[in-house]
N, C-alpha and C positions, 0 to 999 in steps of 0.2 A: 176807139175804146175810151171810156171816161176815166182816165187815170187820175185826174185831179179830184174828181168826185170820190173815187175809191180811197184815195189817201185822206181826204177830208173826213170821210166816214170812219176810217181807222183812227184818226186823231180823236174823234169823239169817243170811240171805244177805249182808247188809252185812258182818257179821263175817268170813265166809269170803272175801269179796271185798276185805278190808282197807280198808274205808271206814268213816268215823265218821258221815257223813251222806249221805243221798241226796236231791237236789232233784228232785222229780217235777213236770214241767211239761206233759207230754203229757196232755191232758184225759181221754181214755179211761182212761189209767192212774190218774189221780186218782179218777175215778168208781169204778173197780174197787176201789181201796184204801179209800175212805172214803164213797162214795155221792154226792159232790157233782157236780151236773150243770151248773153255771154255765159261762159262756164265758171266764172269767178266773180263774185260780187257780194256786197253786203249793203243793205239799205237801212239807214238810221232815220227813224221817223219820230218827230216830236211835234208839239204844238207850234213851234217856231218854223217848221218846214221839214224837208226831207233831203238827205244826201246819199248819193250812190257812190260807194267806194269800189274801185276795180283797179286793174293794173294796165300797163302800157300796151298790152296786146289788144285792148279793147278801146283805145282812145277814140278812134273815129267811130266805131260802132256805137259806143255809149253816147257820143254827142248826137248821133243821128236818131237813136232809138228812145233815149230816156226822156220822159215827159213828167213834169211836176216835181222834179228833184234836181238839185245841182249835182254835178259830176266831179269827183275827186279821183285823180289818177295818181297812184302811189307805187312804191316798190315793195311794200310789205303786203302781207295777206290782207284782204279786205276787212276782216273782223279786227285785225290788229290796228289798222288805220282808223277804224271807227272808234276803237278804245282810246287812241291818242286824241281824237277829236273830243271825246267825252271828258278826257282829262283837262283839255283847254276850257271846255264849257264849265266844268266844276270850278276851276280856278277863277273864272269870271262871274260865277253865280254867287248870290248872297244866300242861297238855300243851304241849310245845314247838311242836307243829303239829297241825292237824286236816285230815283228808282228806275233801273234798266230792266226791261223785259226781254227775255230771250225765248227762242223757239226750242224748248227743251227736247221735243220729240224729233228734232232734226239736227241737233248739235251733239257731237261726241263728248264723252266725259273728258277726254284730253283737251279738246278745244275749250270747253267750259272752264277747266282748271287754268289753262293758259290765259284766257280772257279775264278771269277773276284776278289773276296775278298782275295784269297790266293796268287794271282800273285803280284810280285813286281811292283812298280809304273811305270816302263819304259817298261813293256810288255803290248802291246795294243791288245785287243781282237777284232777279226773280224770274221764275219760269212763268211765262205768259200763258193765258188760255189760248186756244187755237183760234185767234181772232180772224186771221186772214182766211184760214180754211173755212170757217163758218160763213164768211162773206162770199167765198167762191162757190158755195153750194147753190146760190141763186144766180143763174146766168142772165145777163141782159140780152137785148135783142141782137146785138152784134155777135155775142158769143154763140147764141143759139143758131144763128145763120151759119157760122163756121162749123159748128158741130153737125148741123144738117148736111152741109156739103161733104164733110168727112164721112158721115154715115152713107151718103149716096155713093161716094167713091168706093167705100168698103163693100157695099152691097153688090156692086158690079163685079167684084173680084170672085164671087162664088161661081160664076159661070166658068171662069178659068180653072177653078179647082175641079169642077164637074168634068170639064174636058180632059183633065189630066188623070183623074181617078179611074182605076180599073185594075183587074187582076194583073200582077206582075210589075206594076209601077211601085216605086219606092216613095215612102212618105216625104222624104226630103226633096224629091223631084217635084212632087205636087206643091210643096211649100215654096220652092224656088220659082216655079212658074207663076204662082199667085203673087209673090213678092215682086217679081219682075214687072208684072202687069200693074201693080200698085205704083211702082216708080215711074213707069211709062205714063200712068194716068195723072201724075203730078204729086204724089205723096212725098212728103219730106222724109218720112221714115215709117217703119212699122211701129204701131203703138206698143207692141210687146212681141215676144218671140212666138212665131206662128205655131199653133197647135194643129197638127194633122196626125190623128191617132186612129189606127185601124185595128180591126179584129179584137183580140183580148186587150190590146193597149187602149182601145176606146173606153175601157172601164177606168182609166186613169183620168181624173178630172183635168189635170194639167199635163197630159201626155204630149210633150213637144215633139215635133217632127223628128223621126229617127231614120236610120238606114233600113228599117223593117220593110219588107215587101208586102204589099196589099194582097190579101187572099180573098177569094169569094166566100160568102157565108157569114158576113158580119157587117157591122156599121163602121163608118169612118166619121169621126167627129172633127169638124173643121171650125176652129176658133181663131179669128184673125181681126186685125184692126189697123187703121192707118193714122198718121198724124198729118193734118192738112191745116195750114195757117196756124200752127201751134196747138190745135185741138184734136182730141182723140176720137176714134170710133171703136166700137166693139160689137162683134156679131158672131154667133155660132149657129151652124147648121150641121145636121147629121144625115148622112146618105148611106143607104144599104148597098152592098156589093153582092151580086148574085141573087138567086131566088130567095125571097124572104119567107120565113115561117110565120104562122099565125101569131105566135108569141112575140116575134119581133115587131109585127105590125101593131099588136095590142100595146106593147110598151111604148112604142113611138106615139101612138094615139093618146096614151095617158100623159106623157110628157107635154104634148101639145095642148091638151085640155088644161093641164096644170098651169102652163104659161098664160093661156088665154084667160083663165080664172083670175090670176094675179093681176094681169093688165086691167081687167074689168073693174077692179076696186081702186085703182090708182086715181088720185084726185086731190085737190087742195083740202087740208084739214085731216087727212087720213094718216094714221100712225104707220110707220114703215113696218112694224111688227104685224099689222093686219094684212099687208100685202104678202108677207112671208107665210102667214097662216093660210091664206087663200090658196097658195101654191101647194102647200103641204097637205091640206085637207083633201084635195083631189087624189094625190098619190096615196094618202092613207086609205081612202075608200077603195083604191085598186090593189091594196096590199103591197105597195111599193115604197112607202114612206121611209123605211129603214135604209133604202138604197139611194136616198137623196142626202148627200153628205156635206153640202156646203150651203152658204147663205143664198138667198133668192136673187140678190143683186147688189149693186153698189153705184155710187155716183161716178160720173165721167166728165172730164173737162180738159184742162191743161195736163192733167195726169190721167192715166187709165183707171186708177182706183182712187176715188175721192169720197168724202162724206156726201151723203149719208150711206150707212150700211143697212141693207134690208135683211134682217135676221131676227130670230126669236129673241124676245126681250128688249129689242131696241125701241126707244120711245120717240125718236125724232119724228116730227110732223111734216108731211109733205107740203110744199108751198109752190105756187106758180114760179116757173123758171128753173126748177130743179130738173136735172137730166140724170136718169137712172137706167140701169139695165134690169131686165127681168129674164132670168136664166135658170129655170129648174132643170134638173137632170136625174137620170136613173143610171146607176153603175152596178153591173153584175160582175164581180171579180172573176177573172178567168174566162169570161164569155165576151161581153161587149157592153158598151154604154151608149146613152143617147142624151144629148143636151140641145136645147133650142133657146136662143138668146136674141133679144132685140133691145134697142135703146128707146127710151120713152121720155118725152118732155111733159112735165106737169103743167097744165094750163089752168086758166081761171075756172073752167067748168068741168075738167076731167083730165084727159091726157091726149097726147099725139104720139103715135108709134112712128119712129123714123125708119123708113125703108123696110117695113116689116113684111116683105114678100118672100116667096119661095119656101113656104113652110109645109107644103103638102109632102106626104111620104114619097120618097124618090128611091128607086132601085136602079142600079147600073149593071 
């Protein structure tokens, strides 16, 4: 990973944002910038260089992982150690004031208050734009290779879910078998809590696996993902248990058509809102739009939900290297729901669907 290049580009952004320093405290952002994967850290970035503050638990790990930044091991919290460093810089500086950017969306009110209390009087605290998150939207070749591998591993798990799904099985049993297969396949962890939602619970967009018994006569929504080499995958398939009615088949076909229509418009220069509209237009024509109750997709990378968000009114423009999900769904409260989701990489000429197989209607 080009950690040095990432930090250099961030320094250029600091200058244009009128910041002297940026205190990075969101752990995925720290990992993105310097490679550190510990659970406690703060990265202080300026034109003069970068320093990673952590504690004694991570002495060896930080020295092995961190690139492009010096490592400071302390006994205080990382952000407090960074504040002390800024105090020393301020005393040595001839500037009347220094401007410190913070990641306001990731810092608690209490931490911000305590940080402000530790800083010398001529260090001004400012909430920074989402500089690192915006950089993370565009994946480089190494990141896309890792995401592709995570998607491939995740796709293979669906066969384990299919083998476990059937009348009398519990949702948590299906999830457990899927997650065991993920670990055996090399996954570091699941990317989020596995969703196995059957029957009326399949109408819950985030119906995490419960103790409910799977009954014939409805759909089972399977939404799952893994973390592999630090990067996430995300995939949803819906399978019917028992004999399917014509209405069940109609709605499944409508969701699949909606997903394919949205994928068809993905490409560089396309506004994310246009992708969302393409998915909703199909469901509107089928009289099902009111049952599609969430956004069409989101970015995926070091975190399972990243920018951009594919939803009505969003103006972000797709660019090569973005990795997004396309996941329309229809949810009929008290009956069942259907969702189909794939990960898509925006390319120079269009897009690439990652492991986009097994989308035909399936009944068990």
